[in-house]
mmCIF file of the N, C-alpha and C atoms, coordinates in Angstrom:
data_MODEL
# 
_entry.id   MODEL 
# 
loop_
_atom_site.group_PDB 
_atom_site.id 
_atom_site.type_symbol 
_atom_site.label_atom_id 
_atom_site.label_alt_id 
_atom_site.label_comp_id 
_atom_site.label_asym_id 
_atom_site.label_entity_id 
_atom_site.label_seq_id 
_atom_site.pdbx_PDB_ins_code 
_atom_site.Cartn_x 
_atom_site.Cartn_y 
_atom_site.Cartn_z 
_atom_site.occupancy 
_atom_site.B_iso_or_equiv 
_atom_site.pdbx_formal_charge 
_atom_site.auth_seq_id 
_atom_site.auth_comp_id 
_atom_site.auth_asym_id 
_atom_site.auth_atom_id 
_atom_site.pdbx_PDB_model_num 
ATOM 1   N N  . MET A 1 1  ? -13.490 -2.462  22.940 1.00 0.00 ? 1  MET A N  1 
ATOM 2   C CA . MET A 1 1  ? -12.118 -2.220  22.508 1.00 0.00 ? 1  MET A CA 1 
ATOM 3   C C  . MET A 1 1  ? -11.988 -2.506  21.021 1.00 0.00 ? 1  MET A C  1 
ATOM 4   N N  . SER A 1 2  ? -11.334 -1.638  20.316 1.00 0.00 ? 2  SER A N  1 
ATOM 5   C CA . SER A 1 2  ? -11.121 -1.864  18.891 1.00 0.00 ? 2  SER A CA 1 
ATOM 6   C C  . SER A 1 2  ? -9.695  -2.338  18.650 1.00 0.00 ? 2  SER A C  1 
ATOM 7   N N  . LYS A 1 3  ? -9.563  -3.151  17.647 1.00 0.00 ? 3  LYS A N  1 
ATOM 8   C CA . LYS A 1 3  ? -8.230  -3.658  17.291 1.00 0.00 ? 3  LYS A CA 1 
ATOM 9   C C  . LYS A 1 3  ? -7.478  -2.592  16.511 1.00 0.00 ? 3  LYS A C  1 
ATOM 10  N N  . THR A 1 4  ? -6.183  -2.540  16.697 1.00 0.00 ? 4  THR A N  1 
ATOM 11  C CA . THR A 1 4  ? -5.363  -1.617  15.930 1.00 0.00 ? 4  THR A CA 1 
ATOM 12  C C  . THR A 1 4  ? -4.913  -2.305  14.651 1.00 0.00 ? 4  THR A C  1 
ATOM 13  N N  . ALA A 1 5  ? -4.436  -1.536  13.702 1.00 0.00 ? 5  ALA A N  1 
ATOM 14  C CA . ALA A 1 5  ? -3.964  -2.096  12.427 1.00 0.00 ? 5  ALA A CA 1 
ATOM 15  C C  . ALA A 1 5  ? -2.814  -3.062  12.656 1.00 0.00 ? 5  ALA A C  1 
ATOM 16  N N  . SER A 1 6  ? -1.936  -2.775  13.605 1.00 0.00 ? 6  SER A N  1 
ATOM 17  C CA . SER A 1 6  ? -0.801  -3.663  13.840 1.00 0.00 ? 6  SER A CA 1 
ATOM 18  C C  . SER A 1 6  ? -1.249  -4.990  14.437 1.00 0.00 ? 6  SER A C  1 
ATOM 19  N N  . ALA A 1 7  ? -2.342  -4.997  15.198 1.00 0.00 ? 7  ALA A N  1 
ATOM 20  C CA . ALA A 1 7  ? -2.848  -6.239  15.771 1.00 0.00 ? 7  ALA A CA 1 
ATOM 21  C C  . ALA A 1 7  ? -3.464  -7.119  14.691 1.00 0.00 ? 7  ALA A C  1 
ATOM 22  N N  . ASP A 1 8  ? -3.989  -6.521  13.631 1.00 0.00 ? 8  ASP A N  1 
ATOM 23  C CA . ASP A 1 8  ? -4.603  -7.262  12.541 1.00 0.00 ? 8  ASP A CA 1 
ATOM 24  C C  . ASP A 1 8  ? -3.587  -7.760  11.527 1.00 0.00 ? 8  ASP A C  1 
ATOM 25  N N  . ARG A 1 9  ? -2.360  -7.300  11.609 1.00 0.00 ? 9  ARG A N  1 
ATOM 26  C CA . ARG A 1 9  ? -1.341  -7.619  10.618 1.00 0.00 ? 9  ARG A CA 1 
ATOM 27  C C  . ARG A 1 9  ? -0.936  -9.086  10.703 1.00 0.00 ? 9  ARG A C  1 
ATOM 28  N N  . LEU A 1 10 ? -0.882  -9.742  9.573  1.00 0.00 ? 10 LEU A N  1 
ATOM 29  C CA . LEU A 1 10 ? -0.452  -11.135 9.492  1.00 0.00 ? 10 LEU A CA 1 
ATOM 30  C C  . LEU A 1 10 ? 1.056   -11.204 9.699  1.00 0.00 ? 10 LEU A C  1 
ATOM 31  N N  . ARG A 1 11 ? 1.487   -11.998 10.647 1.00 0.00 ? 11 ARG A N  1 
ATOM 32  C CA . ARG A 1 11 ? 2.914   -12.167 10.926 1.00 0.00 ? 11 ARG A CA 1 
ATOM 33  C C  . ARG A 1 11 ? 3.409   -13.407 10.186 1.00 0.00 ? 11 ARG A C  1 
ATOM 34  N N  . THR A 1 12 ? 4.532   -13.297 9.516  1.00 0.00 ? 12 THR A N  1 
ATOM 35  C CA . THR A 1 12 ? 5.105   -14.407 8.773  1.00 0.00 ? 12 THR A CA 1 
ATOM 36  C C  . THR A 1 12 ? 6.538   -14.647 9.238  1.00 0.00 ? 12 THR A C  1 
ATOM 37  N N  . VAL A 1 13 ? 7.098   -15.755 8.774  1.00 0.00 ? 13 VAL A N  1 
ATOM 38  C CA . VAL A 1 13 ? 8.481   -16.087 9.117  1.00 0.00 ? 13 VAL A CA 1 
ATOM 39  C C  . VAL A 1 13 ? 9.431   -15.006 8.589  1.00 0.00 ? 13 VAL A C  1 
ATOM 40  N N  . LEU A 1 14 ? 9.076   -14.346 7.514  1.00 0.00 ? 14 LEU A N  1 
ATOM 41  C CA . LEU A 1 14 ? 9.932   -13.299 6.955  1.00 0.00 ? 14 LEU A CA 1 
ATOM 42  C C  . LEU A 1 14 ? 10.050  -12.099 7.892  1.00 0.00 ? 14 LEU A C  1 
ATOM 43  N N  . ASP A 1 15 ? 9.054   -11.908 8.748  1.00 0.00 ? 15 ASP A N  1 
ATOM 44  C CA . ASP A 1 15 ? 9.114   -10.810 9.715  1.00 0.00 ? 15 ASP A CA 1 
ATOM 45  C C  . ASP A 1 15 ? 10.231  -11.012 10.737 1.00 0.00 ? 15 ASP A C  1 
ATOM 46  N N  . ARG A 1 16 ? 10.669  -12.243 10.926 1.00 0.00 ? 16 ARG A N  1 
ATOM 47  C CA . ARG A 1 16 ? 11.734  -12.531 11.890 1.00 0.00 ? 16 ARG A CA 1 
ATOM 48  C C  . ARG A 1 16 ? 13.129  -12.303 11.310 1.00 0.00 ? 16 ARG A C  1 
ATOM 49  N N  . LEU A 1 17 ? 13.230  -12.157 10.004 1.00 0.00 ? 17 LEU A N  1 
ATOM 50  C CA . LEU A 1 17 ? 14.544  -12.009 9.369  1.00 0.00 ? 17 LEU A CA 1 
ATOM 51  C C  . LEU A 1 17 ? 15.024  -10.573 9.435  1.00 0.00 ? 17 LEU A C  1 
ATOM 52  N N  . PRO A 1 18 ? 16.342  -10.375 9.494  1.00 0.00 ? 18 PRO A N  1 
ATOM 53  C CA . PRO A 1 18 ? 16.857  -9.006  9.496  1.00 0.00 ? 18 PRO A CA 1 
ATOM 54  C C  . PRO A 1 18 ? 16.621  -8.351  8.136  1.00 0.00 ? 18 PRO A C  1 
ATOM 55  N N  . GLU A 1 19 ? 16.445  -7.066  8.169  1.00 0.00 ? 19 GLU A N  1 
ATOM 56  C CA . GLU A 1 19 ? 16.216  -6.306  6.951  1.00 0.00 ? 19 GLU A CA 1 
ATOM 57  C C  . GLU A 1 19 ? 17.498  -6.248  6.122  1.00 0.00 ? 19 GLU A C  1 
ATOM 58  N N  . GLY A 1 20 ? 17.375  -6.393  4.820  1.00 0.00 ? 20 GLY A N  1 
ATOM 59  C CA . GLY A 1 20 ? 18.530  -6.281  3.933  1.00 0.00 ? 20 GLY A CA 1 
ATOM 60  C C  . GLY A 1 20 ? 18.840  -4.820  3.655  1.00 0.00 ? 20 GLY A C  1 
ATOM 61  N N  . ASP A 1 21 ? 19.890  -4.587  2.929  1.00 0.00 ? 21 ASP A N  1 
ATOM 62  C CA . ASP A 1 21 ? 20.187  -3.216  2.533  1.00 0.00 ? 21 ASP A CA 1 
ATOM 63  C C  . ASP A 1 21 ? 20.234  -3.123  1.014  1.00 0.00 ? 21 ASP A C  1 
ATOM 64  N N  . GLU A 1 22 ? 20.353  -1.915  0.498  1.00 0.00 ? 22 GLU A N  1 
ATOM 65  C CA . GLU A 1 22 ? 20.286  -1.695  -0.943 1.00 0.00 ? 22 GLU A CA 1 
ATOM 66  C C  . GLU A 1 22 ? 21.438  -2.333  -1.704 1.00 0.00 ? 22 GLU A C  1 
ATOM 67  N N  . SER A 1 23 ? 22.531  -2.643  -1.019 1.00 0.00 ? 23 SER A N  1 
ATOM 68  C CA . SER A 1 23 ? 23.664  -3.261  -1.705 1.00 0.00 ? 23 SER A CA 1 
ATOM 69  C C  . SER A 1 23 ? 23.319  -4.685  -2.161 1.00 0.00 ? 23 SER A C  1 
ATOM 70  N N  . ASP A 1 24 ? 22.261  -5.281  -1.570 1.00 0.00 ? 24 ASP A N  1 
ATOM 71  C CA . ASP A 1 24 ? 21.840  -6.626  -1.950 1.00 0.00 ? 24 ASP A CA 1 
ATOM 72  C C  . ASP A 1 24 ? 20.990  -6.637  -3.216 1.00 0.00 ? 24 ASP A C  1 
ATOM 73  N N  . LEU A 1 25 ? 20.461  -5.491  -3.606 1.00 0.00 ? 25 LEU A N  1 
ATOM 74  C CA . LEU A 1 25 ? 19.591  -5.429  -4.771 1.00 0.00 ? 25 LEU A CA 1 
ATOM 75  C C  . LEU A 1 25 ? 20.365  -5.753  -6.048 1.00 0.00 ? 25 LEU A C  1 
ATOM 76  N N  . GLY A 1 26 ? 19.759  -6.557  -6.889 1.00 0.00 ? 26 GLY A N  1 
ATOM 77  C CA . GLY A 1 26 ? 20.375  -6.884  -8.166 1.00 0.00 ? 26 GLY A CA 1 
ATOM 78  C C  . GLY A 1 26 ? 21.399  -7.996  -8.100 1.00 0.00 ? 26 GLY A C  1 
ATOM 79  N N  . THR A 1 27 ? 21.660  -8.509  -6.914 1.00 0.00 ? 27 THR A N  1 
ATOM 80  C CA . THR A 1 27 ? 22.608  -9.616  -6.800 1.00 0.00 ? 27 THR A CA 1 
ATOM 81  C C  . THR A 1 27 ? 21.834  -10.924 -6.709 1.00 0.00 ? 27 THR A C  1 
ATOM 82  N N  . GLN A 1 28 ? 22.460  -11.976 -7.126 1.00 0.00 ? 28 GLN A N  1 
ATOM 83  C CA . GLN A 1 28 ? 21.827  -13.279 -7.070 1.00 0.00 ? 28 GLN A CA 1 
ATOM 84  C C  . GLN A 1 28 ? 21.814  -13.752 -5.619 1.00 0.00 ? 28 GLN A C  1 
ATOM 85  N N  . SER A 1 29 ? 20.667  -14.215 -5.170 1.00 0.00 ? 29 SER A N  1 
ATOM 86  C CA . SER A 1 29 ? 20.560  -14.636 -3.777 1.00 0.00 ? 29 SER A CA 1 
ATOM 87  C C  . SER A 1 29 ? 20.902  -16.111 -3.623 1.00 0.00 ? 29 SER A C  1 
ATOM 88  N N  . SER A 1 30 ? 21.222  -16.471 -2.413 1.00 0.00 ? 30 SER A N  1 
ATOM 89  C CA . SER A 1 30 ? 21.538  -17.852 -2.089 1.00 0.00 ? 30 SER A CA 1 
ATOM 90  C C  . SER A 1 30 ? 20.253  -18.674 -2.061 1.00 0.00 ? 30 SER A C  1 
ATOM 91  N N  . LYS A 1 31 ? 20.353  -19.940 -2.416 1.00 0.00 ? 31 LYS A N  1 
ATOM 92  C CA . LYS A 1 31 ? 19.192  -20.813 -2.365 1.00 0.00 ? 31 LYS A CA 1 
ATOM 93  C C  . LYS A 1 31 ? 19.032  -21.450 -0.987 1.00 0.00 ? 31 LYS A C  1 
ATOM 94  N N  . LYS A 1 32 ? 19.932  -21.142 -0.079 1.00 0.00 ? 32 LYS A N  1 
ATOM 95  C CA . LYS A 1 32 ? 19.851  -21.660 1.285  1.00 0.00 ? 32 LYS A CA 1 
ATOM 96  C C  . LYS A 1 32 ? 18.939  -20.770 2.108  1.00 0.00 ? 32 LYS A C  1 
ATOM 97  N N  . LEU A 1 33 ? 18.211  -21.393 3.016  1.00 0.00 ? 33 LEU A N  1 
ATOM 98  C CA . LEU A 1 33 ? 17.359  -20.628 3.923  1.00 0.00 ? 33 LEU A CA 1 
ATOM 99  C C  . LEU A 1 33 ? 18.216  -20.032 5.032  1.00 0.00 ? 33 LEU A C  1 
ATOM 100 N N  . PRO A 1 34 ? 17.850  -18.840 5.496  1.00 0.00 ? 34 PRO A N  1 
ATOM 101 C CA . PRO A 1 34 ? 18.586  -18.246 6.612  1.00 0.00 ? 34 PRO A CA 1 
ATOM 102 C C  . PRO A 1 34 ? 18.495  -19.131 7.851  1.00 0.00 ? 34 PRO A C  1 
ATOM 103 N N  . LYS A 1 35 ? 19.465  -18.983 8.727  1.00 0.00 ? 35 LYS A N  1 
ATOM 104 C CA . LYS A 1 35 ? 19.493  -19.748 9.967  1.00 0.00 ? 35 LYS A CA 1 
ATOM 105 C C  . LYS A 1 35 ? 18.209  -19.486 10.759 1.00 0.00 ? 35 LYS A C  1 
ATOM 106 N N  . GLY A 1 36 ? 17.597  -20.543 11.273 1.00 0.00 ? 36 GLY A N  1 
ATOM 107 C CA . GLY A 1 36 ? 16.394  -20.394 12.084 1.00 0.00 ? 36 GLY A CA 1 
ATOM 108 C C  . GLY A 1 36 ? 15.096  -20.441 11.297 1.00 0.00 ? 36 GLY A C  1 
ATOM 109 N N  . VAL A 1 37 ? 15.184  -20.554 9.970  1.00 0.00 ? 37 VAL A N  1 
ATOM 110 C CA . VAL A 1 37 ? 13.983  -20.620 9.133  1.00 0.00 ? 37 VAL A CA 1 
ATOM 111 C C  . VAL A 1 37 ? 13.884  -22.013 8.541  1.00 0.00 ? 37 VAL A C  1 
ATOM 112 N N  . GLN A 1 38 ? 12.729  -22.618 8.703  1.00 0.00 ? 38 GLN A N  1 
ATOM 113 C CA . GLN A 1 38 ? 12.520  -23.954 8.168  1.00 0.00 ? 38 GLN A CA 1 
ATOM 114 C C  . GLN A 1 38 ? 11.603  -23.883 6.952  1.00 0.00 ? 38 GLN A C  1 
ATOM 115 N N  . GLU A 1 39 ? 11.837  -24.767 6.012  1.00 0.00 ? 39 GLU A N  1 
ATOM 116 C CA . GLU A 1 39 ? 11.047  -24.801 4.786  1.00 0.00 ? 39 GLU A CA 1 
ATOM 117 C C  . GLU A 1 39 ? 9.554   -24.946 5.107  1.00 0.00 ? 39 GLU A C  1 
ATOM 118 N N  . LYS A 1 40 ? 9.246   -25.760 6.091  1.00 0.00 ? 40 LYS A N  1 
ATOM 119 C CA . LYS A 1 40 ? 7.852   -25.995 6.483  1.00 0.00 ? 40 LYS A CA 1 
ATOM 120 C C  . LYS A 1 40 ? 7.165   -24.679 6.875  1.00 0.00 ? 40 LYS A C  1 
ATOM 121 N N  . GLU A 1 41 ? 7.890   -23.812 7.586  1.00 0.00 ? 41 GLU A N  1 
ATOM 122 C CA . GLU A 1 41 ? 7.319   -22.525 8.001  1.00 0.00 ? 41 GLU A CA 1 
ATOM 123 C C  . GLU A 1 41 ? 6.964   -21.662 6.799  1.00 0.00 ? 41 GLU A C  1 
ATOM 124 N N  . LEU A 1 42 ? 7.813   -21.678 5.790  1.00 0.00 ? 42 LEU A N  1 
ATOM 125 C CA . LEU A 1 42 ? 7.543   -20.880 4.595  1.00 0.00 ? 42 LEU A CA 1 
ATOM 126 C C  . LEU A 1 42 ? 6.299   -21.381 3.867  1.00 0.00 ? 42 LEU A C  1 
ATOM 127 N N  . TYR A 1 43 ? 6.166   -22.698 3.744  1.00 0.00 ? 43 TYR A N  1 
ATOM 128 C CA . TYR A 1 43 ? 4.979   -23.264 3.104  1.00 0.00 ? 43 TYR A CA 1 
ATOM 129 C C  . TYR A 1 43 ? 3.714   -22.933 3.897  1.00 0.00 ? 43 TYR A C  1 
ATOM 130 N N  . GLN A 1 44 ? 3.786   -22.977 5.217  1.00 0.00 ? 44 GLN A N  1 
ATOM 131 C CA . GLN A 1 44 ? 2.629   -22.613 6.049  1.00 0.00 ? 44 GLN A CA 1 
ATOM 132 C C  . GLN A 1 44 ? 2.242   -21.158 5.826  1.00 0.00 ? 44 GLN A C  1 
ATOM 133 N N  . ASP A 1 45 ? 3.221   -20.263 5.714  1.00 0.00 ? 45 ASP A N  1 
ATOM 134 C CA . ASP A 1 45 ? 2.939   -18.853 5.451  1.00 0.00 ? 45 ASP A CA 1 
ATOM 135 C C  . ASP A 1 45 ? 2.266   -18.680 4.097  1.00 0.00 ? 45 ASP A C  1 
ATOM 136 N N  . ILE A 1 46 ? 2.731   -19.400 3.100  1.00 0.00 ? 46 ILE A N  1 
ATOM 137 C CA . ILE A 1 46 ? 2.127   -19.297 1.760  1.00 0.00 ? 46 ILE A CA 1 
ATOM 138 C C  . ILE A 1 46 ? 0.664   -19.694 1.811  1.00 0.00 ? 46 ILE A C  1 
ATOM 139 N N  . LEU A 1 47 ? 0.354   -20.764 2.523  1.00 0.00 ? 47 LEU A N  1 
ATOM 140 C CA . LEU A 1 47 ? -1.040  -21.213 2.635  1.00 0.00 ? 47 LEU A CA 1 
ATOM 141 C C  . LEU A 1 47 ? -1.893  -20.205 3.395  1.00 0.00 ? 47 LEU A C  1 
ATOM 142 N N  . ARG A 1 48 ? -1.363  -19.616 4.460  1.00 0.00 ? 48 ARG A N  1 
ATOM 143 C CA . ARG A 1 48 ? -2.121  -18.613 5.215  1.00 0.00 ? 48 ARG A CA 1 
ATOM 144 C C  . ARG A 1 48 ? -2.388  -17.365 4.393  1.00 0.00 ? 48 ARG A C  1 
ATOM 145 N N  . ILE A 1 49 ? -1.404  -16.947 3.612  1.00 0.00 ? 49 ILE A N  1 
ATOM 146 C CA . ILE A 1 49 ? -1.569  -15.737 2.797  1.00 0.00 ? 49 ILE A CA 1 
ATOM 147 C C  . ILE A 1 49 ? -2.591  -15.985 1.681  1.00 0.00 ? 49 ILE A C  1 
ATOM 148 N N  . ALA A 1 50 ? -2.532  -17.184 1.090  1.00 0.00 ? 50 ALA A N  1 
ATOM 149 C CA . ALA A 1 50 ? -3.468  -17.520 0.000  1.00 0.00 ? 50 ALA A CA 1 
ATOM 150 C C  . ALA A 1 50 ? -4.872  -17.584 0.545  1.00 0.00 ? 50 ALA A C  1 
# 
């Protein structure tokens, strides 16, 4: 059995967030994390990607 490209894809905490829309572009974002996202998870993703 061969793996598919989607099976090889690295999943991150950002994959769980809803997609933004173009109206958000160019606006200053909040420094608060979205509900359900912990700072620790983001740091773990950074280490896995690196």
